[in-house]
Biopython code that builds the backbone (N, CA, C, O; Angstrom):
import numpy as np
from Bio.PDB.StructureBuilder import StructureBuilder

atoms = [
    (1, "GLN", "N", (-58.246, 23.168, 5.231)),
    (1, "GLN", "CA", (-58.799, 22.198, 5.945)),
    (1, "GLN", "C", (-57.833, 21.085, 6.328)),
    (1, "GLN", "O", (-57.113, 20.563, 5.477)),
    (2, "VAL", "N", (-57.815, 20.733, 7.569)),
    (2, "VAL", "CA", (-56.845, 19.800, 8.140)),
    (2, "VAL", "C", (-57.656, 18.580, 8.632)),
    (2, "VAL", "O", (-58.626, 18.707, 9.379)),
    (3, "GLN", "N", (-57.203, 17.379, 8.170)),
    (3, "GLN", "CA", (-57.843, 16.148, 8.703)),
    (3, "GLN", "C", (-56.937, 15.568, 9.622)),
    (3, "GLN", "O", (-55.730, 15.586, 9.383)),
    (4, "LEU", "N", (-57.479, 14.967, 10.829)),
    (4, "LEU", "CA", (-56.707, 14.362, 11.899)),
    (4, "LEU", "C", (-57.332, 12.963, 12.116)),
    (4, "LEU", "O", (-58.504, 12.864, 12.481)),
    (5, "VAL", "N", (-56.579, 11.920, 11.900)),
    (5, "VAL", "CA", (-57.257, 10.537, 11.887)),
    (5, "VAL", "C", (-56.423, 9.904, 13.217)),
    (5, "VAL", "O", (-55.196, 9.800, 13.181)),
    (6, "GLU", "N", (-57.120, 9.542, 14.251)),
    (6, "GLU", "CA", (-56.538, 8.792, 15.399)),
    (6, "GLU", "C", (-56.725, 7.367, 15.240)),
    (6, "GLU", "O", (-57.661, 6.856, 14.626)),
    (7, "SER", "N", (-55.686, 6.687, 15.886)),
    (7, "SER", "CA", (-55.798, 5.236, 15.903)),
    (7, "SER", "C", (-55.016, 4.650, 17.097)),
    (7, "SER", "O", (-54.222, 5.413, 17.645)),
    (8, "GLY", "N", (-55.127, 3.506, 17.528)),
    (8, "GLY", "CA", (-54.410, 2.833, 18.479)),
    (8, "GLY", "C", (-55.149, 2.754, 19.861)),
    (8, "GLY", "O", (-54.543, 2.311, 20.837)),
    (9, "GLY", "N", (-56.309, 3.133, 19.947)),
    (9, "GLY", "CA", (-56.987, 2.945, 21.202)),
    (9, "GLY", "C", (-57.389, 1.498, 21.344)),
    (9, "GLY", "O", (-57.236, 0.673, 20.443)),
    (10, "GLY", "N", (-57.961, 1.211, 22.635)),
    (10, "GLY", "CA", (-58.392, -0.151, 22.938)),
    (10, "GLY", "C", (-58.503, -0.358, 24.393)),
    (10, "GLY", "O", (-58.434, 0.599, 25.164)),
    (11, "LEU", "N", (-58.682, -1.633, 24.822)),
    (11, "LEU", "CA", (-58.740, -2.132, 26.159)),
    (11, "LEU", "C", (-57.359, -2.696, 26.705)),
    (11, "LEU", "O", (-56.708, -3.519, 26.062)),
    (12, "VAL", "N", (-57.018, -2.273, 27.753)),
    (12, "VAL", "CA", (-55.697, -2.605, 28.291)),
    (12, "VAL", "C", (-55.831, -2.748, 29.785)),
    (12, "VAL", "O", (-56.569, -2.008, 30.436)),
    (13, "GLN", "N", (-55.096, -3.728, 30.329)),
    (13, "GLN", "CA", (-55.055, -3.820, 31.690)),
    (13, "GLN", "C", (-54.395, -2.808, 32.565)),
    (13, "GLN", "O", (-53.520, -2.177, 31.972)),
    (14, "PRO", "N", (-54.569, -2.495, 33.761)),
    (14, "PRO", "CA", (-53.691, -1.581, 34.555)),
    (14, "PRO", "C", (-52.234, -1.879, 34.427)),
    (14, "PRO", "O", (-51.831, -3.041, 34.468)),
    (15, "GLY", "N", (-51.486, -0.926, 34.284)),
    (15, "GLY", "CA", (-50.092, -1.145, 34.209)),
    (15, "GLY", "C", (-49.504, -1.314, 32.809)),
    (15, "GLY", "O", (-48.294, -1.198, 32.617)),
    (16, "GLY", "N", (-50.379, -1.590, 31.823)),
    (16, "GLY", "CA", (-50.206, -1.792, 30.493)),
    (16, "GLY", "C", (-49.911, -0.582, 29.742)),
    (16, "GLY", "O", (-49.941, 0.521, 30.288)),
    (17, "SER", "N", (-49.585, -0.762, 28.332)),
    (17, "SER", "CA", (-49.282, 0.338, 27.573)),
    (17, "SER", "C", (-50.038, 0.360, 26.242)),
    (17, "SER", "O", (-50.517, -0.638, 25.702)),
    (18, "LEU", "N", (-50.091, 1.621, 25.773)),
    (18, "LEU", "CA", (-50.741, 1.773, 24.421)),
    (18, "LEU", "C", (-50.019, 2.995, 23.725)),
    (18, "LEU", "O", (-49.536, 3.961, 24.316)),
    (19, "ARG", "N", (-50.035, 2.778, 22.375)),
    (19, "ARG", "CA", (-49.557, 4.100, 21.598)),
    (19, "ARG", "C", (-50.610, 4.499, 20.579)),
    (19, "ARG", "O", (-51.041, 3.801, 19.661)),
    (20, "LEU", "N", (-50.937, 5.695, 20.887)),
    (20, "LEU", "CA", (-51.973, 6.433, 19.984)),
    (20, "LEU", "C", (-51.258, 7.109, 18.902)),
    (20, "LEU", "O", (-50.181, 7.668, 19.111)),
    (21, "SER", "N", (-51.826, 7.079, 17.734)),
    (21, "SER", "CA", (-51.317, 7.706, 16.587)),
    (21, "SER", "C", (-52.265, 8.692, 15.976)),
    (21, "SER", "O", (-53.453, 8.373, 15.942)),
    (22, "CYS", "N", (-51.868, 9.925, 15.458)),
    (22, "CYS", "CA", (-52.751, 10.828, 14.920)),
    (22, "CYS", "C", (-52.064, 11.272, 13.499)),
    (22, "CYS", "O", (-51.105, 12.043, 13.506)),
    (23, "ALA", "N", (-52.543, 10.804, 12.418)),
    (23, "ALA", "CA", (-52.120, 11.086, 11.053)),
    (23, "ALA", "C", (-52.712, 12.408, 10.591)),
    (23, "ALA", "O", (-53.936, 12.506, 10.496)),
    (24, "ALA", "N", (-51.924, 13.418, 10.302)),
    (24, "ALA", "CA", (-52.486, 14.661, 9.789)),
    (24, "ALA", "C", (-52.394, 14.723, 8.274)),
    (24, "ALA", "O", (-51.563, 14.061, 7.652)),
    (25, "SER", "N", (-53.202, 15.473, 7.743)),
    (25, "SER", "CA", (-53.294, 15.627, 6.147)),
    (25, "SER", "C", (-52.408, 16.715, 5.722)),
    (25, "SER", "O", (-52.347, 17.051, 4.539)),
    (26, "VAL", "N", (-51.691, 17.297, 6.680)),
    (26, "VAL", "CA", (-50.653, 18.498, 6.223)),
    (26, "VAL", "C", (-49.403, 18.196, 6.848)),
    (26, "VAL", "O", (-49.239, 17.285, 7.659)),
    (27, "ASN", "N", (-48.457, 19.053, 6.413)),
    (27, "ASN", "CA", (-47.194, 18.931, 7.031)),
    (27, "ASN", "C", (-47.196, 19.228, 8.468)),
    (27, "ASN", "O", (-47.633, 20.294, 8.901)),
    (28, "ILE", "N", (-46.681, 18.238, 9.266)),
    (28, "ILE", "CA", (-46.761, 18.312, 10.752)),
    (28, "ILE", "C", (-46.110, 19.469, 11.284)),
    (28, "ILE", "O", (-46.421, 19.846, 12.414)),
    (29, "PHE", "N", (-45.249, 20.083, 10.619)),
    (29, "PHE", "CA", (-44.518, 21.363, 11.146)),
    (29, "PHE", "C", (-45.458, 22.529, 10.971)),
    (29, "PHE", "O", (-45.154, 23.579, 11.539)),
    (30, "SER", "N", (-46.504, 22.477, 10.294)),
    (30, "SER", "CA", (-47.368, 23.555, 10.024)),
    (30, "SER", "C", (-48.408, 23.781, 10.946)),
    (30, "SER", "O", (-49.194, 24.725, 10.863)),
    (31, "ILE", "N", (-48.417, 22.784, 11.962)),
    (31, "ILE", "CA", (-49.421, 22.707, 13.007)),
    (31, "ILE", "C", (-48.811, 22.627, 14.386)),
    (31, "ILE", "O", (-47.639, 22.300, 14.570)),
    (32, "ASN", "N", (-49.631, 22.929, 15.316)),
    (32, "ASN", "CA", (-49.262, 22.750, 16.804)),
    (32, "ASN", "C", (-50.136, 21.665, 17.270)),
    (32, "ASN", "O", (-51.310, 21.915, 17.542)),
    (33, "PRO", "N", (-49.659, 20.491, 17.381)),
    (33, "PRO", "CA", (-50.497, 19.334, 17.810)),
    (33, "PRO", "C", (-50.428, 19.169, 19.238)),
    (33, "PRO", "O", (-49.435, 19.467, 19.903)),
    (34, "ASP", "N", (-51.679, 18.610, 19.780)),
    (34, "ASP", "CA", (-51.992, 18.246, 21.172)),
    (34, "ASP", "C", (-52.683, 17.008, 21.224)),
    (34, "ASP", "O", (-53.218, 16.556, 20.212)),
    (35, "TRP", "N", (-52.724, 16.349, 22.451)),
    (35, "TRP", "CA", (-53.692, 15.257, 22.833)),
    (35, "TRP", "C", (-54.511, 15.709, 23.826)),
    (35, "TRP", "O", (-53.972, 16.322, 24.747)),
    (36, "TYR", "N", (-55.685, 15.545, 23.848)),
    (36, "TYR", "CA", (-56.770, 15.888, 24.841)),
    (36, "TYR", "C", (-57.471, 14.544, 25.194)),
    (36, "TYR", "O", (-57.421, 13.582, 24.427)),
    (37, "ARG", "N", (-58.070, 14.519, 26.283)),
    (37, "ARG", "CA", (-59.003, 13.477, 26.650)),
    (37, "ARG", "C", (-60.217, 13.759, 27.331)),
    (37, "ARG", "O", (-60.207, 14.737, 28.078)),
    (38, "GLN", "N", (-61.222, 13.120, 27.224)),
    (38, "GLN", "CA", (-62.534, 13.348, 27.866)),
    (38, "GLN", "C", (-63.099, 12.025, 28.535)),
    (38, "GLN", "O", (-63.437, 11.050, 27.864)),
    (39, "ALA", "N", (-63.165, 12.077, 29.801)),
    (39, "ALA", "CA", (-63.778, 10.907, 30.511)),
    (39, "ALA", "C", (-65.269, 11.209, 30.727)),
    (39, "ALA", "O", (-65.713, 12.357, 30.715)),
    (40, "PRO", "N", (-66.029, 10.093, 30.929)),
    (40, "PRO", "CA", (-67.475, 10.371, 31.163)),
    (40, "PRO", "C", (-67.840, 11.323, 32.258)),
    (40, "PRO", "O", (-67.361, 11.206, 33.385)),
    (41, "GLY", "N", (-68.667, 12.242, 31.938)),
    (41, "GLY", "CA", (-69.096, 13.120, 33.039)),
    (41, "GLY", "C", (-68.044, 14.177, 33.398)),
    (41, "GLY", "O", (-68.221, 14.908, 34.372)),
    (42, "LYS", "N", (-66.854, 14.279, 32.558)),
    (42, "LYS", "CA", (-65.847, 15.170, 32.953)),
    (42, "LYS", "C", (-65.598, 16.195, 31.753)),
    (42, "LYS", "O", (-66.062, 15.901, 30.651)),
    (43, "GLU", "N", (-65.026, 17.149, 31.884)),
    (43, "GLU", "CA", (-64.603, 18.163, 30.820)),
    (43, "GLU", "C", (-63.363, 17.574, 30.035)),
    (43, "GLU", "O", (-62.583, 16.765, 30.538)),
    (44, "ARG", "N", (-63.272, 18.035, 28.831)),
    (44, "ARG", "CA", (-62.114, 17.583, 28.149)),
    (44, "ARG", "C", (-60.909, 18.351, 28.734)),
    (44, "ARG", "O", (-60.977, 19.497, 29.178)),
    (45, "GLU", "N", (-59.734, 17.543, 28.680)),
    (45, "GLU", "CA", (-58.660, 18.147, 29.361)),
    (45, "GLU", "C", (-57.331, 17.914, 28.409)),
    (45, "GLU", "O", (-57.203, 16.877, 27.759)),
    (46, "LEU", "N", (-56.427, 18.896, 28.391)),
    (46, "LEU", "CA", (-55.164, 18.790, 27.809)),
    (46, "LEU", "C", (-54.337, 17.672, 28.452)),
    (46, "LEU", "O", (-54.213, 17.578, 29.674)),
    (47, "VAL", "N", (-53.785, 16.841, 27.589)),
    (47, "VAL", "CA", (-52.905, 15.750, 28.118)),
    (47, "VAL", "C", (-51.451, 15.958, 27.872)),
    (47, "VAL", "O", (-50.594, 15.792, 28.739)),
    (48, "ALA", "N", (-51.190, 16.371, 26.518)),
    (48, "ALA", "CA", (-49.775, 16.556, 26.212)),
    (48, "ALA", "C", (-49.771, 17.536, 24.922)),
    (48, "ALA", "O", (-50.688, 17.554, 24.101)),
    (49, "HIS", "N", (-48.674, 18.307, 24.859)),
    (49, "HIS", "CA", (-48.525, 19.193, 23.781)),
    (49, "HIS", "C", (-46.993, 19.077, 23.369)),
    (49, "HIS", "O", (-46.128, 18.715, 24.165)),
    (50, "ILE", "N", (-46.739, 19.430, 22.010)),
    (50, "ILE", "CA", (-45.431, 19.383, 21.531)),
    (50, "ILE", "C", (-45.276, 20.721, 20.735)),
    (50, "ILE", "O", (-46.042, 21.011, 19.816)),
    (51, "GLY", "N", (-44.301, 21.473, 21.117)),
    (51, "GLY", "CA", (-44.122, 22.836, 20.354)),
    (51, "GLY", "C", (-43.332, 22.538, 19.035)),
    (51, "GLY", "O", (-42.848, 21.442, 18.752)),
    (52, "SER", "N", (-43.272, 23.685, 18.258)),
    (52, "SER", "CA", (-42.449, 23.631, 17.017)),
    (52, "SER", "C", (-40.980, 23.505, 17.310)),
    (52, "SER", "O", (-40.274, 23.145, 16.368)),
    (53, "ASP", "N", (-40.395, 23.751, 18.493)),
    (53, "ASP", "CA", (-39.119, 23.412, 18.769)),
    (53, "ASP", "C", (-38.816, 22.057, 19.390)),
    (53, "ASP", "O", (-37.703, 21.725, 19.797)),
    (54, "GLY", "N", (-39.951, 21.278, 19.424)),
    (54, "GLY", "CA", (-39.851, 20.096, 20.028)),
    (54, "GLY", "C", (-40.016, 19.970, 21.605)),
    (54, "GLY", "O", (-39.943, 18.894, 22.198)),
    (55, "SER", "N", (-40.227, 21.089, 22.158)),
    (55, "SER", "CA", (-40.515, 21.144, 23.676)),
    (55, "SER", "C", (-41.928, 20.501, 23.877)),
    (55, "SER", "O", (-42.842, 20.544, 23.054)),
    (56, "THR", "N", (-41.956, 19.926, 25.050)),
    (56, "THR", "CA", (-43.141, 19.255, 25.457)),
    (56, "THR", "C", (-43.764, 19.633, 26.707)),
    (56, "THR", "O", (-43.060, 20.044, 27.629)),
    (57, "ASN", "N", (-45.073, 19.529, 26.829)),
    (57, "ASN", "CA", (-45.727, 19.845, 28.151)),
    (57, "ASN", "C", (-46.879, 18.767, 28.317)),
    (57, "ASN", "O", (-47.574, 18.374, 27.381)),
    (58, "TYR", "N", (-46.988, 18.341, 29.627)),
    (58, "TYR", "CA", (-47.788, 17.302, 30.105)),
    (58, "TYR", "C", (-48.656, 17.732, 31.211)),
    (58, "TYR", "O", (-48.274, 18.542, 32.055)),
    (59, "ALA", "N", (-49.911, 17.152, 31.210)),
    (59, "ALA", "CA", (-50.677, 17.248, 32.445)),
    (59, "ALA", "C", (-50.035, 16.571, 33.666)),
    (59, "ALA", "O", (-49.417, 15.512, 33.547)),
    (60, "ASP", "N", (-50.202, 17.238, 34.911)),
    (60, "ASP", "CA", (-49.445, 16.535, 36.039)),
    (60, "ASP", "C", (-49.865, 15.078, 36.243)),
    (60, "ASP", "O", (-49.129, 14.267, 36.806)),
    (61, "SER", "N", (-50.945, 14.810, 35.817)),
    (61, "SER", "CA", (-51.507, 13.381, 36.024)),
    (61, "SER", "C", (-50.843, 12.345, 35.022)),
    (61, "SER", "O", (-50.965, 11.137, 35.227)),
    (62, "VAL", "N", (-50.217, 12.783, 34.059)),
    (62, "VAL", "CA", (-49.634, 11.855, 33.222)),
    (62, "VAL", "C", (-48.014, 11.964, 32.996)),
    (62, "VAL", "O", (-47.349, 11.246, 32.250)),
    (63, "LYS", "N", (-47.561, 12.985, 33.783)),
    (63, "LYS", "CA", (-46.019, 13.167, 33.726)),
    (63, "LYS", "C", (-45.289, 12.006, 34.100)),
    (63, "LYS", "O", (-45.539, 11.436, 35.162)),
    (64, "GLY", "N", (-44.281, 11.550, 33.209)),
    (64, "GLY", "CA", (-43.566, 10.486, 33.516)),
    (64, "GLY", "C", (-44.001, 9.106, 33.123)),
    (64, "GLY", "O", (-43.296, 8.102, 33.221)),
    (65, "ARG", "N", (-45.308, 9.157, 32.640)),
    (65, "ARG", "CA", (-45.923, 7.944, 32.078)),
    (65, "ARG", "C", (-46.202, 8.198, 30.609)),
    (65, "ARG", "O", (-46.018, 7.247, 29.848)),
    (66, "PHE", "N", (-46.584, 9.252, 30.149)),
    (66, "PHE", "CA", (-46.961, 9.464, 28.788)),
    (66, "PHE", "C", (-45.893, 10.235, 28.009)),
    (66, "PHE", "O", (-45.204, 11.058, 28.611)),
    (67, "THR", "N", (-45.727, 10.019, 26.741)),
    (67, "THR", "CA", (-44.681, 10.738, 25.930)),
    (67, "THR", "C", (-45.330, 11.119, 24.619)),
    (67, "THR", "O", (-45.837, 10.257, 23.901)),
    (68, "ILE", "N", (-45.319, 12.383, 24.305)),
    (68, "ILE", "CA", (-45.736, 12.922, 22.957)),
    (68, "ILE", "C", (-44.524, 13.078, 21.972)),
    (68, "ILE", "O", (-43.450, 13.547, 22.349)),
    (69, "SER", "N", (-44.749, 12.675, 20.740)),
    (69, "SER", "CA", (-43.768, 12.802, 19.675)),
    (69, "SER", "C", (-44.306, 12.842, 18.403)),
    (69, "SER", "O", (-45.495, 12.597, 18.202)),
    (70, "ARG", "N", (-43.452, 13.158, 17.447)),
    (70, "ARG", "CA", (-43.966, 13.349, 16.003)),
    (70, "ARG", "C", (-42.990, 12.655, 15.151)),
    (70, "ARG", "O", (-41.849, 12.408, 15.541)),
    (71, "ASP", "N", (-43.469, 12.318, 13.899)),
    (71, "ASP", "CA", (-42.677, 11.714, 12.715)),
    (71, "ASP", "C", (-42.862, 12.619, 11.658)),
    (71, "ASP", "O", (-43.977, 12.696, 11.143)),
    (72, "LYS", "N", (-41.840, 13.387, 11.219)),
    (72, "LYS", "CA", (-42.132, 14.296, 10.056)),
    (72, "LYS", "C", (-42.267, 13.569, 8.740)),
    (72, "LYS", "O", (-42.955, 14.086, 7.860)),
    (73, "ALA", "N", (-41.675, 12.428, 8.535)),
    (73, "ALA", "CA", (-41.798, 11.756, 7.397)),
    (73, "ALA", "C", (-43.243, 11.266, 7.158)),
    (73, "ALA", "O", (-43.756, 11.261, 6.039)),
    (74, "LYS", "N", (-43.889, 10.840, 8.327)),
    (74, "LYS", "CA", (-45.265, 10.250, 8.252)),
    (74, "LYS", "C", (-46.260, 11.308, 8.560)),
    (74, "LYS", "O", (-47.446, 10.980, 8.558)),
    (75, "ASN", "N", (-45.923, 12.556, 8.830)),
    (75, "ASN", "CA", (-46.925, 13.684, 9.342)),
    (75, "ASN", "C", (-47.761, 13.038, 10.373)),
    (75, "ASN", "O", (-48.988, 13.100, 10.300)),
    (76, "THR", "N", (-47.163, 12.428, 11.317)),
    (76, "THR", "CA", (-47.918, 11.738, 12.381)),
    (76, "THR", "C", (-47.511, 12.120, 13.834)),
    (76, "THR", "O", (-46.308, 12.177, 14.089)),
    (77, "VAL", "N", (-48.421, 12.385, 14.799)),
    (77, "VAL", "CA", (-47.997, 12.549, 16.090)),
    (77, "VAL", "C", (-48.391, 11.328, 16.990)),
    (77, "VAL", "O", (-49.431, 10.726, 16.721)),
    (78, "TYR", "N", (-47.740, 10.999, 17.871)),
    (78, "TYR", "CA", (-47.867, 9.954, 18.711)),
    (78, "TYR", "C", (-48.071, 10.210, 20.152)),
    (78, "TYR", "O", (-47.560, 11.223, 20.628)),
    (79, "LEU", "N", (-48.782, 9.383, 20.931)),
    (79, "LEU", "CA", (-48.832, 9.547, 22.371)),
    (79, "LEU", "C", (-48.569, 8.074, 22.847)),
    (79, "LEU", "O", (-49.408, 7.182, 22.728)),
    (80, "GLN", "N", (-47.311, 7.904, 23.402)),
    (80, "GLN", "CA", (-46.985, 6.714, 23.984)),
    (80, "GLN", "C", (-47.509, 6.673, 25.553)),
    (80, "GLN", "O", (-47.105, 7.502, 26.368)),
    (81, "MET", "N", (-48.325, 5.764, 25.852)),
    (81, "MET", "CA", (-48.907, 5.818, 27.335)),
    (81, "MET", "C", (-48.432, 4.516, 27.917)),
    (81, "MET", "O", (-48.713, 3.432, 27.405)),
    (82, "ASN", "N", (-47.643, 4.666, 29.091)),
    (82, "ASN", "CA", (-47.152, 3.535, 29.888)),
    (82, "ASN", "C", (-47.789, 3.635, 31.249)),
    (82, "ASN", "O", (-48.397, 4.624, 31.658)),
    (83, "SER", "N", (-47.581, 2.463, 31.939)),
    (83, "SER", "CA", (-48.138, 2.505, 33.398)),
    (83, "SER", "C", (-49.566, 2.969, 33.562)),
    (83, "SER", "O", (-49.895, 3.662, 34.525)),
    (84, "LEU", "N", (-50.516, 2.545, 32.516)),
    (84, "LEU", "CA", (-51.843, 3.114, 32.488)),
    (84, "LEU", "C", (-52.650, 2.649, 33.640)),
    (84, "LEU", "O", (-52.569, 1.496, 34.063)),
    (85, "LYS", "N", (-53.449, 3.574, 34.158)),
    (85, "LYS", "CA", (-54.222, 3.463, 35.249)),
    (85, "LYS", "C", (-55.806, 3.495, 34.922)),
    (85, "LYS", "O", (-56.179, 4.067, 33.898)),
    (86, "PRO", "N", (-56.618, 2.960, 35.679)),
    (86, "PRO", "CA", (-58.049, 3.132, 35.300)),
    (86, "PRO", "C", (-58.510, 4.458, 35.153)),
    (86, "PRO", "O", (-59.460, 4.608, 34.384)),
    (87, "GLU", "N", (-58.036, 5.486, 35.736)),
    (87, "GLU", "CA", (-58.349, 6.836, 35.767)),
    (87, "GLU", "C", (-57.903, 7.383, 34.451)),
    (87, "GLU", "O", (-58.255, 8.528, 34.167)),
    (88, "ASP", "N", (-57.127, 6.659, 33.565)),
    (88, "ASP", "CA", (-56.760, 7.123, 32.347)),
    (88, "ASP", "C", (-57.756, 6.910, 31.263)),
    (88, "ASP", "O", (-57.634, 7.417, 30.148)),
    (89, "THR", "N", (-58.819, 6.088, 31.647)),
    (89, "THR", "CA", (-59.867, 5.704, 30.784)),
    (89, "THR", "C", (-60.643, 6.974, 30.134)),
    (89, "THR", "O", (-61.166, 7.776, 30.908)),
    (90, "ALA", "N", (-60.717, 7.148, 28.933)),
    (90, "ALA", "CA", (-61.378, 8.293, 28.238)),
    (90, "ALA", "C", (-61.353, 8.113, 26.849)),
    (90, "ALA", "O", (-60.748, 7.176, 26.328)),
    (91, "VAL", "N", (-62.003, 8.995, 26.195)),
    (91, "VAL", "CA", (-61.833, 9.142, 24.726)),
    (91, "VAL", "C", (-60.746, 10.187, 24.488)),
    (91, "VAL", "O", (-60.770, 11.322, 24.965)),
    (92, "TYR", "N", (-59.764, 9.675, 23.678)),
    (92, "TYR", "CA", (-58.565, 10.605, 23.503)),
    (92, "TYR", "C", (-58.712, 11.304, 22.106)),
    (92, "TYR", "O", (-58.979, 10.656, 21.094)),
    (93, "TYR", "N", (-58.541, 12.537, 22.107)),
    (93, "TYR", "CA", (-58.622, 13.341, 20.834)),
    (93, "TYR", "C", (-57.325, 14.037, 20.388)),
    (93, "TYR", "O", (-56.660, 14.682, 21.198)),
    (94, "CYS", "N", (-56.999, 13.919, 19.225)),
    (94, "CYS", "CA", (-55.973, 14.730, 18.645)),
    (94, "CYS", "C", (-56.471, 16.014, 18.210)),
    (94, "CYS", "O", (-57.526, 16.096, 17.581)),
    (95, "HIS", "N", (-55.660, 17.182, 18.559)),
    (95, "HIS", "CA", (-56.192, 18.486, 18.225)),
    (95, "HIS", "C", (-54.944, 19.217, 17.604)),
    (95, "HIS", "O", (-53.810, 18.941, 17.995)),
    (96, "ALA", "N", (-55.157, 20.062, 16.723)),
    (96, "ALA", "CA", (-54.199, 20.855, 16.018)),
    (96, "ALA", "C", (-54.553, 22.357, 15.748)),
    (96, "ALA", "O", (-55.678, 22.620, 15.324)),
    (97, "GLU", "N", (-53.675, 23.317, 15.967)),
    (97, "GLU", "CA", (-53.816, 24.548, 15.632)),
    (97, "GLU", "C", (-52.919, 24.938, 14.472)),
    (97, "GLU", "O", (-51.697, 24.924, 14.614)),
    (98, "VAL", "N", (-53.480, 25.279, 13.355)),
    (98, "VAL", "CA", (-52.657, 25.832, 12.142)),
    (98, "VAL", "C", (-51.806, 26.954, 12.592)),
    (98, "VAL", "O", (-52.359, 27.858, 13.219)),
    (99, "ARG", "N", (-50.552, 27.021, 12.360)),
    (99, "ARG", "CA", (-49.804, 28.136, 12.831)),
    (99, "ARG", "C", (-50.027, 29.404, 12.189)),
    (99, "ARG", "O", (-49.964, 30.438, 12.855)),
    (100, "LEU", "N", (-50.327, 29.425, 10.738)),
    (100, "LEU", "CA", (-50.477, 30.652, 10.149)),
    (100, "LEU", "C", (-52.005, 31.147, 10.387)),
    (100, "LEU", "O", (-52.207, 32.353, 10.534)),
    (101, "SER", "N", (-52.873, 30.403, 10.417)),
    (101, "SER", "CA", (-54.352, 30.731, 10.323)),
    (101, "SER", "C", (-54.861, 30.784, 11.766)),
    (101, "SER", "O", (-55.821, 31.500, 12.051)),
    (102, "ARG", "N", (-54.258, 30.068, 12.641)),
    (102, "ARG", "CA", (-54.721, 29.784, 13.973)),
    (102, "ARG", "C", (-56.102, 29.026, 13.951)),
    (102, "ARG", "O", (-56.741, 28.926, 14.999)),
    (103, "ASN", "N", (-56.555, 28.511, 12.817)),
    (103, "ASN", "CA", (-57.612, 27.682, 12.831)),
    (103, "ASN", "C", (-57.323, 26.269, 13.730)),
    (103, "ASN", "O", (-56.200, 25.772, 13.812)),
    (104, "ASN", "N", (-58.434, 25.755, 14.336)),
    (104, "ASN", "CA", (-58.316, 24.564, 15.020)),
    (104, "ASN", "C", (-59.053, 23.520, 14.539)),
    (104, "ASN", "O", (-60.187, 23.663, 14.081)),
    (105, "TYR", "N", (-58.426, 22.389, 14.623)),
    (105, "TYR", "CA", (-59.159, 20.956, 14.068)),
    (105, "TYR", "C", (-59.018, 19.926, 15.162)),
    (105, "TYR", "O", (-58.068, 19.905, 15.945)),
    (106, "TRP", "N", (-60.081, 19.027, 15.166)),
    (106, "TRP", "CA", (-60.093, 17.875, 15.914)),
    (106, "TRP", "C", (-60.148, 16.570, 15.158)),
    (106, "TRP", "O", (-60.682, 16.498, 14.051)),
    (107, "GLY", "N", (-59.610, 15.570, 15.747)),
    (107, "GLY", "CA", (-59.919, 14.250, 15.232)),
    (107, "GLY", "C", (-61.087, 13.692, 15.809)),
    (107, "GLY", "O", (-61.739, 14.311, 16.651)),
    (108, "GLN", "N", (-61.421, 12.448, 15.368)),
    (108, "GLN", "CA", (-62.811, 11.829, 15.755)),
    (108, "GLN", "C", (-62.734, 11.229, 17.169)),
    (108, "GLN", "O", (-63.763, 11.003, 17.805)),
    (109, "GLY", "N", (-61.505, 10.972, 17.660)),
    (109, "GLY", "CA", (-61.470, 10.515, 18.968)),
    (109, "GLY", "C", (-61.285, 8.907, 18.962)),
    (109, "GLY", "O", (-61.839, 8.217, 18.107)),
    (110, "THR", "N", (-60.481, 8.369, 19.960)),
    (110, "THR", "CA", (-60.299, 7.023, 19.976)),
    (110, "THR", "C", (-60.360, 6.554, 21.508)),
    (110, "THR", "O", (-59.710, 7.136, 22.376)),
    (111, "GLN", "N", (-61.105, 5.569, 21.746)),
    (111, "GLN", "CA", (-61.487, 5.166, 23.169)),
    (111, "GLN", "C", (-60.237, 4.393, 23.711)),
    (111, "GLN", "O", (-59.651, 3.553, 23.027)),
    (112, "VAL", "N", (-59.882, 4.718, 24.936)),
    (112, "VAL", "CA", (-58.975, 3.964, 25.697)),
    (112, "VAL", "C", (-59.610, 3.540, 26.997)),
    (112, "VAL", "O", (-60.053, 4.368, 27.794)),
    (113, "THR", "N", (-59.648, 2.267, 27.195)),
    (113, "THR", "CA", (-60.196, 1.633, 28.375)),
    (113, "THR", "C", (-59.136, 0.970, 29.201)),
    (113, "THR", "O", (-58.472, 0.079, 28.670)),
    (114, "VAL", "N", (-58.887, 1.340, 30.553)),
    (114, "VAL", "CA", (-58.009, 0.642, 31.440)),
    (114, "VAL", "C", (-58.788, -0.026, 32.405)),
    (114, "VAL", "O", (-59.390, 0.612, 33.269)),
    (115, "SER", "N", (-58.837, -1.439, 32.322)),
    (115, "SER", "CA", (-59.560, -2.118, 33.260)),
    (115, "SER", "C", (-59.088, -3.582, 33.204)),
    (115, "SER", "O", (-58.725, -4.140, 32.169)),
    (116, "SER", "N", (-59.132, -4.169, 34.473)),
    (116, "SER", "CA", (-58.830, -5.646, 34.576)),
    (116, "SER", "C", (-59.949, -6.542, 34.318)),
    (116, "SER", "O", (-59.791, -7.761, 34.380)),
]
sb = StructureBuilder()
sb.init_structure("model")
sb.init_model(0)
sb.init_chain("A")
sb.init_seg("    ")
for serial, (resi, resn, name, xyz) in enumerate(atoms, 1):
    if name == "N":
        sb.init_residue(resn, " ", resi, " ")
    sb.init_atom(name, np.array(xyz, "f"), 0.0, 1.0, " ", f" {name:<3s}", serial, name[0])
structure = sb.get_structure()
């Protein structure tokens, strides 16, 4: 069983920044972590992924603005979000696939609201 606990969401003005954190209950290198988001009335979408080799992938809508990273010592994955736009408003979820078992786990989600 893997537990993922997100934090860092909140209300921010357009153009502002937020950093989301996802603390994992297991070694961060034993999982493949991602960040997803779901806006009201829309499907959940993949925002960012970091591979075991440190390679990263981003949704086109966030490229150049968001950065995914991880801290081995803290078993934590981060999503740095800059130049936020109202369309970034959503519940952000941390997701992880365990490399050996391929089991999938989700965090509880954290609300991000971009509004003036």
